[in-house]
C-alpha positions in Angstrom: 0.3 -0.2 -0.5 1.2 3.5 -1.0 2.2 6.3 1.4 -1.4 8.1 -0.7 -3.3 5.3 -0.1 -2.4 5.2 3.5 -3.0 8.5 3.7 -6.7 8.0 2.4 -7.6 5.0 4.4 -6.9 7.1 7.1 -8.5 9.9 6.7 -11.5 8.2 5.9 -11.5 6.5 9.1 -11.9 9.5 11.0 -14.6 10.8 8.9 -17.6 10.6 10.5 -19.9 7.6 9.2 -23.4 8.8 8.1 -26.8 6.7 8.0 -27.4 6.8 4.1 -30.7 8.2 3.0 -30.6 10.5 6.3 -30.6 13.7 4.4 -34.0 13.5 3.4 -33.7 13.8 -0.1 -35.1 11.2 -2.3 -33.2 9.6 -5.0 -36.4 11.0 -7.3 -35.4 14.6 -6.3 -31.5 14.1 -6.4 -31.7 12.6 -10.2 -33.5 15.4 -11.0 -31.4 18.5 -9.5 -28.6 16.6 -11.3 -30.7 17.1 -14.5 -31.8 20.6 -14.0 -27.9 21.5 -13.3 -26.8 19.8 -16.3 -28.8 21.5 -18.8 -28.1 24.9 -17.1 -24.3 24.3 -16.8 -23.9 22.6 -20.3 -23.2 25.8 -22.4 -25.4 25.2 -26.3 -23.0 23.4 -29.1 -22.7 25.3 -32.3 -24.4 23.7 -35.1 -22.5 20.9 -37.4 -20.8 22.5 -40.5 -22.3 19.6 -42.1 -25.5 19.1 -41.8 -26.3 23.3 -42.1 -27.7 24.3 -45.3 -25.5 26.1 -47.6 -26.0 28.4 -50.4 -25.5 27.4 -53.6 -22.9 29.2 -55.5 -23.4 30.8 -58.5 
């Protein structure tokens, strides 16, 4: 075990243990908030130049 793995293991042992689901947030609400955050934080993509219509050269 490397020094990094030992220090992470030691830190994990000192963290307070919590009961899963004790926060009172349902999985449905958690997933909905993650989806909403993704939509809000993702910038719009530029249109694909191969799929957009180009004016015909005259």
